[in-house]
Every structure is written in structure tokens, then in C-alpha cells.
A tleap script that builds the chain and sets N, CA, C and O, in Angstrom:
source leaprc.protein.ff14SB
mol = sequence {
  NMET ASN ILE LYS LEU LYS ILE ILE GLU GLU
  THR PHE SER VAL CYS LYS VAL LYS ASP TYR
  SER GLU ILE ASP LEU GLN ALA ALA PHE VAL
  PHE VAL ASP SER THR ASP GLU GLU LYS SER
  LEU VAL CYS PRO THR ARG LEU VAL PRO ALA
  ASN THR THR GLU ARG ASP ASP GLY TRP ARG
  ALA PHE ARG ILE GLU GLY VAL LEU ASP PHE
  SER LEU ILE GLY ILE LEU ALA LYS ILE SER
  THR CYS LEU ALA ASN ASN LYS ILE GLY ILE
  PHE ALA ILE SER THR PHE ASN THR ASP ARG
  GLU CLEU
}
set mol.1.N position { 131.764 20.669 251.901 }
set mol.1.CA position { 131.462 19.390 252.581 }
set mol.1.C position { 132.451 19.260 253.737 }
set mol.1.O position { 133.649 19.497 253.586 }
set mol.2.N position { 131.906 18.870 254.912 }
set mol.2.CA position { 132.759 18.610 256.096 }
set mol.2.C position { 133.069 17.127 256.088 }
set mol.2.O position { 132.160 16.298 256.132 }
set mol.3.N position { 134.322 16.796 256.034 }
set mol.3.CA position { 134.671 15.325 256.041 }
set mol.3.C position { 135.269 14.983 257.434 }
set mol.3.O position { 136.186 15.652 257.911 }
set mol.4.N position { 134.716 13.910 258.072 }
set mol.4.CA position { 135.249 13.401 259.278 }
set mol.4.C position { 136.116 12.086 259.059 }
set mol.4.O position { 135.672 11.129 258.424 }
set mol.5.N position { 137.346 12.106 259.611 }
set mol.5.CA position { 138.175 10.964 259.494 }
set mol.5.C position { 138.273 10.213 260.848 }
set mol.5.O position { 138.258 10.852 261.900 }
set mol.6.N position { 138.367 8.947 260.832 }
set mol.6.CA position { 138.504 8.104 261.979 }
set mol.6.C position { 139.766 7.338 261.898 }
set mol.6.O position { 139.988 6.715 260.861 }
set mol.7.N position { 140.612 7.311 262.861 }
set mol.7.CA position { 141.768 6.525 262.941 }
set mol.7.C position { 141.410 5.085 263.218 }
set mol.7.O position { 140.604 4.822 264.110 }
set mol.8.N position { 141.985 4.132 262.481 }
set mol.8.CA position { 141.800 2.713 262.778 }
set mol.8.C position { 142.917 2.267 263.551 }
set mol.8.O position { 144.068 2.422 263.144 }
set mol.9.N position { 142.623 1.675 264.739 }
set mol.9.CA position { 143.621 1.304 265.704 }
set mol.9.C position { 144.238 -0.058 265.409 }
set mol.9.O position { 144.126 -0.979 266.218 }
set mol.10.N position { 144.867 -0.187 264.292 }
set mol.10.CA position { 145.492 -1.428 263.782 }
set mol.10.C position { 146.862 -0.951 263.138 }
set mol.10.O position { 146.990 0.221 262.782 }
set mol.11.N position { 147.828 -1.828 263.002 }
set mol.11.CA position { 148.894 -1.611 262.077 }
set mol.11.C position { 148.750 -2.569 260.980 }
set mol.11.O position { 148.388 -3.727 261.183 }
set mol.12.N position { 149.045 -2.078 259.750 }
set mol.12.CA position { 148.591 -2.812 258.561 }
set mol.12.C position { 149.907 -3.193 257.707 }
set mol.12.O position { 150.985 -2.610 257.821 }
set mol.13.N position { 149.657 -4.194 256.892 }
set mol.13.CA position { 150.687 -4.701 255.944 }
set mol.13.C position { 150.090 -4.731 254.584 }
set mol.13.O position { 148.897 -4.993 254.434 }
set mol.14.N position { 150.875 -4.474 253.598 }
set mol.14.CA position { 150.555 -4.597 252.213 }
set mol.14.C position { 151.317 -5.685 251.712 }
set mol.14.O position { 152.542 -5.647 251.828 }
set mol.15.N position { 150.696 -6.753 251.113 }
set mol.15.CA position { 151.393 -7.994 250.809 }
set mol.15.C position { 151.094 -8.438 249.390 }
set mol.15.O position { 150.085 -8.075 248.785 }
set mol.16.N position { 152.040 -9.255 248.882 }
set mol.16.CA position { 151.789 -10.052 247.696 }
set mol.16.C position { 151.694 -11.580 248.163 }
set mol.16.O position { 152.573 -12.093 248.856 }
set mol.17.N position { 150.685 -12.185 247.776 }
set mol.17.CA position { 150.431 -13.554 248.154 }
set mol.17.C position { 150.409 -14.581 247.003 }
set mol.17.O position { 150.142 -14.229 245.854 }
set mol.18.N position { 150.673 -15.770 247.308 }
set mol.18.CA position { 150.604 -16.853 246.293 }
set mol.18.C position { 149.231 -17.098 245.830 }
set mol.18.O position { 148.967 -17.263 244.639 }
set mol.19.N position { 148.278 -17.124 246.858 }
set mol.19.CA position { 146.884 -17.369 246.592 }
set mol.19.C position { 146.119 -16.837 247.753 }
set mol.19.O position { 146.730 -16.354 248.707 }
set mol.20.N position { 144.796 -16.899 247.731 }
set mol.20.CA position { 143.978 -16.400 248.810 }
set mol.20.C position { 143.518 -17.401 249.875 }
set mol.20.O position { 142.699 -17.092 250.740 }
set mol.21.N position { 144.092 -18.641 249.775 }
set mol.21.CA position { 143.596 -19.746 250.513 }
set mol.21.C position { 143.782 -19.594 252.063 }
set mol.21.O position { 143.057 -20.230 252.829 }
set mol.22.N position { 144.755 -18.751 252.519 }
set mol.22.CA position { 145.079 -18.591 253.920 }
set mol.22.C position { 144.518 -17.319 254.509 }
set mol.22.O position { 144.845 -16.954 255.638 }
set mol.23.N position { 143.634 -16.610 253.717 }
set mol.23.CA position { 143.185 -15.357 254.151 }
set mol.23.C position { 141.750 -15.501 254.750 }
set mol.23.O position { 140.923 -16.181 254.144 }
set mol.24.N position { 141.450 -14.917 255.852 }
set mol.24.CA position { 140.177 -14.846 256.420 }
set mol.24.C position { 139.418 -13.653 255.804 }
set mol.24.O position { 139.577 -12.527 256.275 }
set mol.25.N position { 138.612 -13.875 254.779 }
set mol.25.CA position { 137.971 -12.804 254.009 }
set mol.25.C position { 136.823 -12.175 254.869 }
set mol.25.O position { 136.276 -11.125 254.531 }
set mol.26.N position { 136.500 -12.849 255.960 }
set mol.26.CA position { 135.388 -12.379 256.877 }
set mol.26.C position { 135.985 -11.397 257.932 }
set mol.26.O position { 135.217 -10.748 258.643 }
set mol.27.N position { 137.275 -11.279 258.043 }
set mol.27.CA position { 137.907 -10.388 259.076 }
set mol.27.C position { 137.709 -9.001 258.636 }
set mol.27.O position { 137.574 -8.716 257.446 }
set mol.28.N position { 137.690 -8.086 259.639 }
set mol.28.CA position { 137.461 -6.742 259.334 }
set mol.28.C position { 138.890 -6.096 258.792 }
set mol.28.O position { 139.975 -6.447 259.255 }
set mol.29.N position { 138.756 -5.230 257.881 }
set mol.29.CA position { 139.784 -4.533 257.214 }
set mol.29.C position { 140.796 -5.431 256.457 }
set mol.29.O position { 142.009 -5.245 256.543 }
set mol.30.N position { 140.250 -6.388 255.730 }
set mol.30.CA position { 140.926 -7.249 254.837 }
set mol.30.C position { 140.500 -6.993 253.460 }
set mol.30.O position { 139.329 -7.168 253.124 }
set mol.31.N position { 141.506 -6.540 252.554 }
set mol.31.CA position { 141.185 -6.221 251.226 }
set mol.31.C position { 142.098 -6.970 250.200 }
set mol.31.O position { 143.326 -6.926 250.277 }
set mol.32.N position { 141.432 -7.649 249.251 }
set mol.32.CA position { 142.266 -8.385 248.376 }
set mol.32.C position { 141.946 -7.787 246.982 }
set mol.32.O position { 140.893 -7.200 246.736 }
set mol.33.N position { 142.996 -7.999 246.048 }
set mol.33.CA position { 142.935 -7.503 244.693 }
set mol.33.C position { 143.788 -8.340 243.890 }
set mol.33.O position { 144.727 -8.953 244.399 }
set mol.34.N position { 143.493 -8.405 242.560 }
set mol.34.CA position { 144.331 -9.146 241.648 }
set mol.34.C position { 144.458 -8.607 240.358 }
set mol.34.O position { 143.522 -7.959 239.889 }
set mol.35.N position { 145.592 -8.806 239.660 }
set mol.35.CA position { 145.724 -8.408 238.246 }
set mol.35.C position { 146.151 -9.728 237.579 }
set mol.35.O position { 146.190 -10.768 238.235 }
set mol.36.N position { 146.480 -9.682 236.241 }
set mol.36.CA position { 147.008 -10.737 235.591 }
set mol.36.C position { 148.357 -11.128 236.055 }
set mol.36.O position { 148.815 -12.216 235.706 }
set mol.37.N position { 149.053 -10.298 236.842 }
set mol.37.CA position { 150.480 -10.474 237.309 }
set mol.37.C position { 150.570 -10.817 238.748 }
set mol.37.O position { 151.557 -11.458 239.111 }
set mol.38.N position { 149.656 -10.471 239.631 }
set mol.38.CA position { 149.840 -10.628 241.069 }
set mol.38.C position { 148.505 -10.721 241.735 }
set mol.38.O position { 147.461 -10.379 241.179 }
set mol.39.N position { 148.589 -11.237 243.048 }
set mol.39.CA position { 147.522 -11.254 243.925 }
set mol.39.C position { 148.011 -10.378 245.166 }
set mol.39.O position { 149.072 -10.621 245.743 }
set mol.40.N position { 147.162 -9.351 245.527 }
set mol.40.CA position { 147.554 -8.511 246.602 }
set mol.40.C position { 146.628 -8.594 247.780 }
set mol.40.O position { 145.464 -8.976 247.650 }
set mol.41.N position { 147.171 -8.220 248.981 }
set mol.41.CA position { 146.341 -8.266 250.139 }
set mol.41.C position { 146.804 -7.074 251.065 }
set mol.41.O position { 147.997 -6.833 251.250 }
set mol.42.N position { 145.871 -6.409 251.582 }
set mol.42.CA position { 146.047 -5.369 252.655 }
set mol.42.C position { 145.235 -5.869 253.852 }
set mol.42.O position { 144.034 -6.129 253.787 }
set mol.43.N position { 145.997 -5.983 254.960 }
set mol.43.CA position { 145.346 -6.550 256.210 }
set mol.43.C position { 145.977 -6.082 257.494 }
set mol.43.O position { 147.106 -5.593 257.460 }
set mol.44.N position { 145.350 -6.195 258.561 }
set mol.44.CA position { 146.053 -5.951 259.840 }
set mol.44.C position { 147.355 -6.900 259.807 }
set mol.44.O position { 147.302 -8.029 259.320 }
set mol.45.N position { 148.483 -6.374 260.343 }
set mol.45.CA position { 149.728 -7.073 260.310 }
set mol.45.C position { 149.518 -8.446 261.046 }
set mol.45.O position { 150.076 -9.460 260.628 }
set mol.46.N position { 148.723 -8.457 262.120 }
set mol.46.CA position { 148.532 -9.719 262.866 }
set mol.46.C position { 147.813 -10.757 262.088 }
set mol.46.O position { 147.729 -11.883 262.578 }
set mol.47.N position { 147.258 -10.494 260.875 }
set mol.47.CA position { 146.628 -11.451 260.083 }
set mol.47.C position { 147.326 -11.754 258.812 }
set mol.47.O position { 146.698 -12.350 257.937 }
set mol.48.N position { 148.636 -11.385 258.605 }
set mol.48.CA position { 149.355 -11.707 257.406 }
set mol.48.C position { 149.554 -13.246 257.338 }
set mol.48.O position { 150.076 -13.866 258.265 }
set mol.49.N position { 149.128 -13.814 256.231 }
set mol.49.CA position { 149.249 -15.319 256.033 }
set mol.49.C position { 150.634 -15.758 255.865 }
set mol.49.O position { 151.535 -14.955 255.621 }
set mol.50.N position { 150.827 -17.033 255.991 }
set mol.50.CA position { 152.233 -17.616 255.817 }
set mol.50.C position { 152.640 -17.673 254.261 }
set mol.50.O position { 153.819 -17.701 253.908 }
set mol.51.N position { 151.592 -17.687 253.392 }
set mol.51.CA position { 151.938 -17.765 251.968 }
set mol.51.C position { 152.276 -16.360 251.292 }
set mol.51.O position { 152.244 -16.209 250.071 }
set mol.52.N position { 152.580 -15.410 252.132 }
set mol.52.CA position { 153.016 -14.121 251.658 }
set mol.52.C position { 154.420 -14.222 251.076 }
set mol.52.O position { 155.342 -14.725 251.718 }
set mol.53.N position { 154.571 -13.700 249.763 }
set mol.53.CA position { 155.886 -13.707 249.174 }
set mol.53.C position { 156.669 -12.321 249.278 }
set mol.53.O position { 157.899 -12.276 249.259 }
set mol.54.N position { 155.881 -11.229 249.386 }
set mol.54.CA position { 156.514 -9.940 249.733 }
set mol.54.C position { 155.544 -9.250 250.616 }
set mol.54.O position { 154.344 -9.527 250.631 }
set mol.55.N position { 156.140 -8.284 251.399 }
set mol.55.CA position { 155.280 -7.500 252.326 }
set mol.55.C position { 155.943 -6.223 252.727 }
set mol.55.O position { 157.170 -6.123 252.747 }
set mol.56.N position { 155.091 -5.189 253.065 }
set mol.56.CA position { 155.538 -3.957 253.568 }
set mol.56.C position { 154.753 -3.629 254.788 }
set mol.56.O position { 153.577 -3.279 254.688 }
set mol.57.N position { 155.339 -3.726 255.902 }
set mol.57.CA position { 154.640 -3.632 257.222 }
set mol.57.C position { 154.747 -2.024 257.729 }
set mol.57.O position { 155.481 -1.180 257.215 }
set mol.58.N position { 153.925 -1.835 258.747 }
set mol.58.CA position { 154.065 -0.529 259.400 }
set mol.58.C position { 153.116 0.456 258.900 }
set mol.58.O position { 153.328 1.631 259.202 }
set mol.59.N position { 152.104 0.166 258.185 }
set mol.59.CA position { 151.157 1.116 257.697 }
set mol.59.C position { 150.126 1.463 258.776 }
set mol.59.O position { 149.714 0.571 259.518 }
set mol.60.N position { 149.698 2.719 258.892 }
set mol.60.CA position { 148.550 3.095 259.753 }
set mol.60.C position { 147.440 3.483 258.775 }
set mol.60.O position { 147.657 3.788 257.603 }
set mol.61.N position { 146.233 3.450 259.349 }
set mol.61.CA position { 145.041 3.719 258.521 }
set mol.61.C position { 144.040 4.586 259.140 }
set mol.61.O position { 143.951 4.674 260.365 }
set mol.62.N position { 143.257 5.251 258.310 }
set mol.62.CA position { 142.089 6.009 258.792 }
set mol.62.C position { 141.019 5.815 257.762 }
set mol.62.O position { 141.302 5.338 256.663 }
set mol.63.N position { 139.750 6.182 258.093 }
set mol.63.CA position { 138.729 5.995 257.175 }
set mol.63.C position { 137.836 7.309 257.166 }
set mol.63.O position { 137.761 8.049 258.146 }
set mol.64.N position { 137.230 7.511 256.084 }
set mol.64.CA position { 136.221 8.584 256.003 }
set mol.64.C position { 134.927 8.100 256.601 }
set mol.64.O position { 134.420 7.069 256.158 }
set mol.65.N position { 134.329 8.808 257.627 }
set mol.65.CA position { 133.202 8.336 258.305 }
set mol.65.C position { 131.992 8.667 257.390 }
set mol.65.O position { 131.970 9.673 256.681 }
set mol.66.N position { 130.972 7.743 257.451 }
set mol.66.CA position { 129.743 7.965 256.745 }
set mol.66.C position { 129.866 7.402 255.305 }
set mol.66.O position { 130.864 6.755 254.989 }
set mol.67.N position { 128.877 7.638 254.446 }
set mol.67.CA position { 128.767 7.177 253.144 }
set mol.67.C position { 128.941 8.281 252.165 }
set mol.67.O position { 128.287 9.318 252.270 }
set mol.68.N position { 129.818 8.084 251.204 }
set mol.68.CA position { 130.053 9.138 250.201 }
set mol.68.C position { 129.286 8.782 248.932 }
set mol.68.O position { 129.300 7.637 248.478 }
set mol.69.N position { 128.631 9.767 248.381 }
set mol.69.CA position { 127.872 9.628 247.143 }
set mol.69.C position { 128.897 9.445 246.006 }
set mol.69.O position { 129.973 10.040 246.062 }
set mol.70.N position { 128.607 8.690 245.046 }
set mol.70.CA position { 129.524 8.407 243.883 }
set mol.70.C position { 129.680 9.743 243.143 }
set mol.70.O position { 130.699 9.905 242.472 }
set mol.71.N position { 128.772 10.698 243.207 }
set mol.71.CA position { 128.866 11.962 242.433 }
set mol.71.C position { 129.866 12.937 243.137 }
set mol.71.O position { 130.230 13.934 242.515 }
set mol.72.N position { 130.293 12.718 244.309 }
set mol.72.CA position { 131.263 13.627 244.856 }
set mol.72.C position { 132.632 13.513 244.214 }
set mol.72.O position { 133.157 12.428 243.963 }
set mol.73.N position { 133.161 14.650 243.970 }
set mol.73.CA position { 134.492 14.679 243.212 }
set mol.73.C position { 135.516 15.380 244.067 }
set mol.73.O position { 135.241 16.387 244.718 }
set mol.74.N position { 136.729 14.805 244.044 }
set mol.74.CA position { 137.862 15.561 244.712 }
set mol.74.C position { 138.152 15.215 246.107 }
set mol.74.O position { 139.112 15.723 246.685 }
set mol.75.N position { 137.328 14.332 246.703 }
set mol.75.CA position { 137.586 13.969 248.152 }
set mol.75.C position { 139.018 13.382 248.387 }
set mol.75.O position { 139.785 13.841 249.233 }
set mol.76.N position { 139.295 12.387 247.616 }
set mol.76.CA position { 140.616 11.753 247.705 }
set mol.76.C position { 141.778 12.696 247.378 }
set mol.76.O position { 142.851 12.619 247.977 }
set mol.77.N position { 141.537 13.580 246.422 }
set mol.77.CA position { 142.563 14.632 246.012 }
set mol.77.C position { 142.802 15.561 247.136 }
set mol.77.O position { 143.968 15.883 247.364 }
set mol.78.N position { 141.837 16.037 247.876 }
set mol.78.CA position { 141.963 16.930 248.924 }
set mol.78.C position { 142.739 16.250 250.135 }
set mol.78.O position { 143.628 16.856 250.734 }
set mol.79.N position { 142.377 15.046 250.437 }
set mol.79.CA position { 143.074 14.322 251.445 }
set mol.79.C position { 144.545 13.944 251.083 }
set mol.79.O position { 145.422 14.006 251.944 }
set mol.80.N position { 144.799 13.564 249.844 }
set mol.80.CA position { 146.080 13.188 249.473 }
set mol.80.C position { 147.020 14.381 249.459 }
set mol.80.O position { 148.201 14.278 249.791 }
set mol.81.N position { 146.418 15.601 249.033 }
set mol.81.CA position { 147.192 16.787 249.026 }
set mol.81.C position { 147.588 17.235 250.365 }
set mol.81.O position { 148.701 17.734 250.535 }
set mol.82.N position { 146.701 17.081 251.387 }
set mol.82.CA position { 147.177 17.306 252.735 }
set mol.82.C position { 148.222 16.448 253.264 }
set mol.82.O position { 149.112 16.919 253.973 }
set mol.83.N position { 148.166 15.184 252.956 }
set mol.83.CA position { 149.080 14.261 253.360 }
set mol.83.C position { 150.468 14.407 252.625 }
set mol.83.O position { 151.523 14.158 253.208 }
set mol.84.N position { 150.412 14.801 251.380 }
set mol.84.CA position { 151.651 15.025 250.624 }
set mol.84.C position { 152.338 16.261 251.130 }
set mol.84.O position { 153.564 16.317 251.218 }
set mol.85.N position { 151.504 17.299 251.480 }
set mol.85.CA position { 152.157 18.505 252.028 }
set mol.85.C position { 152.883 18.232 253.359 }
set mol.85.O position { 153.768 18.979 253.776 }
set mol.86.N position { 152.476 17.147 253.996 }
set mol.86.CA position { 153.196 16.762 255.288 }
set mol.86.C position { 154.069 15.600 255.068 }
set mol.86.O position { 154.422 14.946 256.049 }
set mol.87.N position { 154.475 15.256 253.828 }
set mol.87.CA position { 155.377 14.183 253.385 }
set mol.87.C position { 154.980 12.803 253.909 }
set mol.87.O position { 155.798 12.004 254.366 }
set mol.88.N position { 153.658 12.577 253.810 }
set mol.88.CA position { 153.087 11.287 254.175 }
set mol.88.C position { 152.563 10.596 252.959 }
set mol.88.O position { 151.701 11.131 252.261 }
set mol.89.N position { 153.069 9.407 252.684 }
set mol.89.CA position { 152.566 8.642 251.481 }
set mol.89.C position { 151.281 7.962 251.779 }
set mol.89.O position { 150.896 7.808 252.938 }
set mol.90.N position { 150.576 7.530 250.685 }
set mol.90.CA position { 149.314 6.860 250.932 }
set mol.90.C position { 149.145 5.709 249.987 }
set mol.90.O position { 149.710 5.660 248.895 }
set mol.91.N position { 148.314 4.751 250.470 }
set mol.91.CA position { 147.875 3.602 249.690 }
set mol.91.C position { 146.351 3.640 249.913 }
set mol.91.O position { 145.860 3.257 250.975 }
set mol.92.N position { 145.590 4.123 248.858 }
set mol.92.CA position { 144.210 4.201 249.064 }
set mol.92.C position { 143.455 2.947 248.697 }
set mol.92.O position { 143.775 2.247 247.737 }
set mol.93.N position { 142.483 2.704 249.464 }
set mol.93.CA position { 141.458 1.565 249.259 }
set mol.93.C position { 140.084 2.042 249.269 }
set mol.93.O position { 139.681 2.820 250.135 }
set mol.94.N position { 139.353 1.594 248.328 }
set mol.94.CA position { 137.956 2.078 248.220 }
set mol.94.C position { 136.977 0.882 248.490 }
set mol.94.O position { 137.243 -0.264 248.125 }
set mol.95.N position { 135.910 1.198 249.106 }
set mol.95.CA position { 134.823 0.175 249.194 }
set mol.95.C position { 133.633 0.894 248.511 }
set mol.95.O position { 133.723 2.002 247.984 }
set mol.96.N position { 132.454 0.106 248.581 }
set mol.96.CA position { 131.272 0.774 247.901 }
set mol.96.C position { 130.859 2.054 248.690 }
set mol.96.O position { 130.422 3.011 248.050 }
set mol.97.N position { 130.965 2.116 249.942 }
set mol.97.CA position { 130.461 3.273 250.700 }
set mol.97.C position { 131.527 4.432 250.720 }
set mol.97.O position { 131.147 5.602 250.722 }
set mol.98.N position { 132.893 4.094 250.734 }
set mol.98.CA position { 133.831 5.186 250.949 }
set mol.98.C position { 135.207 4.675 250.661 }
set mol.98.O position { 135.394 3.551 250.194 }
set mol.99.N position { 136.189 5.534 250.953 }
set mol.99.CA position { 137.585 5.250 250.805 }
set mol.99.C position { 138.212 5.007 252.129 }
set mol.99.O position { 137.804 5.545 253.158 }
set mol.100.N position { 139.289 4.121 252.076 }
set mol.100.CA position { 140.197 4.035 253.239 }
set mol.100.C position { 141.580 4.419 252.767 }
set mol.100.O position { 141.974 4.043 251.663 }
set mol.101.N position { 142.297 5.124 253.530 }
set mol.101.CA position { 143.661 5.543 253.152 }
set mol.101.C position { 144.621 4.907 254.191 }
set mol.101.O position { 144.390 4.894 255.400 }
set mol.102.N position { 145.708 4.389 253.607 }
set mol.102.CA position { 146.711 3.782 254.442 }
set mol.102.C position { 148.010 4.613 254.364 }
set mol.102.O position { 149.002 4.269 255.006 }
savepdb mol mol.pdb
quit
């Protein structure tokens, strides 16, 4: 399978937030997640809300172009291996259609 990657022309932040009240959930490239211990946000740095309690700035992102079938195996492993071989860390985000890597 030939995978095409597209660079996203934004700088991103990974944040811990008090709540989601200050987040524009309709903005592009805004991802929220929560566990029983925290509420997290990944978004363009220009959109980081004031109620952020911790943050890590300076992330760059790319996406896999197209829609990936759920039956495909090893796509993220191949990408993460290439990045690891070049000493680049990742923070992977998935949507229904595909994965985004930061």
C-alpha cells in the first residue's frame, strides 16, 4: 500500500484543561479526550484556552491522506518506526477515517 502524508501548516499544543467550556469544538484540528483522571486537548497553539493547567507547545503535525479501512494493519507501526529511526517522537491521534500524528 502506498501511503501519502500531508503536512498540516500549524503549530500544535498538547494540553491538560480544567474543562472543555473554553474550547471551540467546531475548529479544525481540535481533539479532546478524557479519562477518570484528566481532560486533554490537542489543538493549534493559537487556540489554546485560558483554562489550560499544563501544556507542551511546539508540535508539528501531518496526516495520512485518504480514508483507511479498519482492516488495515501496521500503518501506524510503519510510520512510527520511520520517525523513531530519525529520533522523532510522536503523539498519535485517530479519527474515524484515519490517523493524525504529531
